[in-house]
C-alpha positions in Angstrom: 19.0 14.6 16.7 16.3 11.9 16.6 13.6 10.3 14.5 10.5 8.6 15.9 10.3 5.4 14.0 10.0 1.7 14.7 11.9 0.5 11.6 14.1 -2.6 12.2 17.2 -0.9 10.7 18.2 2.8 10.5 18.2 2.9 6.7 14.5 1.9 6.7 13.4 5.0 8.7 10.6 6.8 7.0 9.8 9.5 9.6 11.3 13.0 9.5 14.6 13.6 11.5 14.6 16.4 14.0 17.8 18.2 14.8 18.7 20.6 17.6 19.1 24.2 16.4 21.2 26.4 18.7 19.8 29.6 17.3 16.3 28.8 18.3 17.2 26.5 21.3 14.9 23.8 20.0 14.4 21.0 17.6 13.5 21.5 14.0 12.5 19.1 11.2 14.9 18.4 8.4 13.4 16.5 5.5 16.7 16.1 3.7 18.4 14.2 6.6 18.5 10.4 5.9 20.3 7.4 7.5 21.9 5.2 5.0 23.4 1.8 5.3 27.0 1.2 4.4 27.1 -2.6 4.8 29.1 -4.7 2.4 27.2 -5.4 -0.8 29.5 -8.2 -2.0 31.8 -10.6 -0.1 34.6 -12.8 -1.2 35.4 -16.0 0.6 38.8 -17.5 -0.1 41.6 -19.5 1.5 40.9 -23.2 0.8 42.4 -24.9 -2.3 41.6 -28.5 -1.4 38.1 -28.6 0.1 34.9 -26.8 -0.6 36.6 -25.0 -3.5 33.4 -24.2 -5.3 32.3 -22.2 -2.3 35.5 -20.1 -2.4 33.8 -17.4 -4.5 31.9 -14.1 -4.3 28.5 -13.6 -2.6 26.1 -10.7 -3.2 23.8 -9.1 -0.6 20.1 -10.0 -0.9 16.9 -8.5 0.5 16.6 -11.4 2.9 17.3 -11.3 6.7 17.9 -14.4 8.8 18.2 -14.3 12.6 18.7 -10.5 12.4 21.6 -10.8 10.0 21.9 -10.1 6.2 21.8 -13.0 3.7 24.1 -13.2 0.8 23.7 -15.4 -2.3 26.6 -17.0 -4.2 27.4 -15.5 -7.6 28.6 -18.8 -9.0 26.6 -21.6 -7.2 23.2 -22.0 -5.6 24.6 -21.5 -2.1 23.7 -18.9 0.5 25.9 -17.2 3.1 23.8 -16.6 6.3 23.8 -16.5 10.1 22.2 -19.4 12.1 21.2 -18.1 15.5 20.6 -21.5 17.2 24.2 -22.4 16.6 25.6 -18.9 16.8 27.4 -19.5 13.5 27.8 -18.0 10.1 27.3 -20.7 7.4 27.5 -21.3 3.7 25.0 -23.9 2.5 22.2 -24.5 -0.1 19.2 -23.4 2.1 18.9 -20.3 4.2 18.1 -21.4 7.8 19.2 -24.9 7.4 22.1 -26.7 9.2 23.2 -28.3 5.9 26.5 -26.5 5.2 30.0 -26.8 3.9 31.6 -23.8 5.7 30.9 -22.5 9.2 32.4 -20.0 11.6 31.3 -19.7 15.3 30.9 -16.0 15.4 28.0 -13.7 16.3 29.1 -10.5 14.6 26.3 -8.6 12.8 28.2 -8.6 9.5 30.2 -11.4 8.0 33.2 -9.2 7.1 33.6 -8.7 10.9 34.1 -12.4 11.6 37.3 -13.0 13.6 36.9 -16.7 14.6 38.5 -19.5 12.6 36.5 -21.0 9.8 35.8 -24.7 9.7 35.6 -26.5 6.3 33.9 -29.9 5.8 36.3 -32.3 4.0 33.7 -34.9 3.4 34.3 -36.8 6.6 34.9 -34.2 9.3 35.2 -30.5 10.1 38.7 -29.1 9.6 39.8 -25.7 11.0 41.1 -23.5 8.2 42.7 -20.3 9.5 43.5 -19.1 6.0 39.8 -19.0 5.0 38.5 -15.4 5.2 35.4 -13.5 4.3 36.3 -10.1 3.0 34.2 -7.2 1.6 34.7 -6.9 -2.2 35.5 -3.3 -3.3 32.9 -2.7 -6.1 33.4 0.0 -8.6 30.2 1.9 -8.1 30.9 4.2 -11.0 31.0 1.3 -13.5 27.3 1.8 -14.3 27.8 5.5 -15.0 25.2 6.7 -12.5 26.0 10.4 -12.9 23.9 12.1 -15.5 24.4 15.2 -17.6 28.2 15.0 -17.7 28.5 14.7 -13.9 31.8 13.3 -12.7 31.6 10.1 -10.6 33.9 9.4 -7.7 34.0 5.8 -6.4 33.8 5.4 -2.6 33.5 2.4 -0.3 30.1 0.9 -1.1 28.9 4.1 -2.6 29.8 7.0 -5.0 29.4 10.7 -5.3 28.6 12.8 -8.3 30.2 16.2 -9.0 27.8 18.2 -11.1 28.3 21.1 -13.4 26.9 24.4 -12.4 23.6 23.9 -14.2 22.6 20.5 -12.7 22.1 19.2 -9.1 20.8 16.2 -7.2 22.5 12.9 -6.1 23.0 11.9 -9.8 23.0 15.4 -11.4 19.5 14.5 -12.6 17.8 17.8 -11.5 17.9 20.9 -13.6 18.9 24.0 -11.6 16.4 26.9 -11.9 18.7 29.6 -13.1 15.8 32.1 -13.1 16.0 32.1 -9.3 19.3 33.9 -9.4 19.7 35.6 -12.8 18.0 38.6 -14.4 17.1 39.3 -18.0 17.2 42.6 -19.9 14.6 45.1 -18.9 11.3 44.2 -20.4 12.1 40.5 -20.6 11.1 37.7 -18.2 13.2 34.5 -17.5 11.8 31.1 -18.4 13.8 28.1 -17.1 14.7 25.2 -19.5 16.7 22.0 -18.8 20.4 23.1 -19.1 19.7 26.7 -20.0 17.3 29.6 -19.6 15.4 31.8 -22.1 14.5 35.5 -21.8 11.2 36.3 -23.6 9.6 39.7 -24.0 7.3 40.4 -21.1 4.3 41.1 -23.5 4.9 37.8 -25.3 5.0 35.9 -22.0 1.6 37.4 -21.1 0.2 36.5 -24.4 0.0 40.1 -25.8 2.5 39.9 -28.6 6.2 40.6 -28.9 8.6 43.4 -28.1 11.0 45.5 -30.1 13.6 45.7 -27.3 17.1 44.7 -28.3 18.0 41.2 -27.4 21.6 40.1 -27.1 24.1 42.5 -25.6 27.2 42.1 -23.5 25.1 42.2 -20.4 22.1 40.1 -21.5 23.3 36.9 -19.8 25.0 36.2 -16.5 28.7 35.5 -16.3 29.6 32.1 -17.8 26.7 32.2 -20.2 26.5 33.0 -23.9 23.6 34.9 -25.5 21.9 33.4 -28.5 19.2 35.5 -30.3 15.9 33.8 -30.9 12.9 34.8 -33.0 11.3 36.2 -29.9 13.7 37.0 -27.1 17.0 35.3 -26.5 18.5 32.2 -24.8 21.4 32.0 -22.4 23.5 28.9 -23.0 26.3 27.7 -20.7 29.8 28.3 -22.0 31.5 25.1 -23.1 
């Protein structure tokens, strides 16, 4: 598979992905294929009880990039967590791209949670190695904001979530109404009209603007399995069983 795109990172790719299809022995375009980024969205720095204590806190991912690395901002101070390419170091300081800092680690990993070298902490006079200082990815509850709509069930994953939708909704957040009319049939003489969360069967003449129909509406076979028939003034509705 491939995508022809000059984006700096895979998650920014806008062009269509092309996948090899064995049946046709060639590449085909797939609009639904996307590359997503799973980098850490919040970091926790901890390990120093005596120096730079205020910087032992959480840092959230920003939209900034410095020296090809992500920039994080402190959740409790005005500091930033960033990579400084000239020194080949990750730093914590008040200004992105500046050498003014209180924490530093000589490590060129792409992401700060991958840092393996020893952190150095400035004690006011000199740099002191602190092996106990670590930058770890914070596990955020991505379901806390209730992203799943229409009674979808949210499952928290690492830096993401997934929604399990009921049979009548679809989409990443269960925000899209399924078109039941694509798979169900109405009584003879009726046509299906899709509505959010249910479907309605109206007399064919009424649907074409020529009046109603005297055909019987609700019967045991009027709706698909799992749906309940409800008679309406003209036609009937099929509602999902609770």
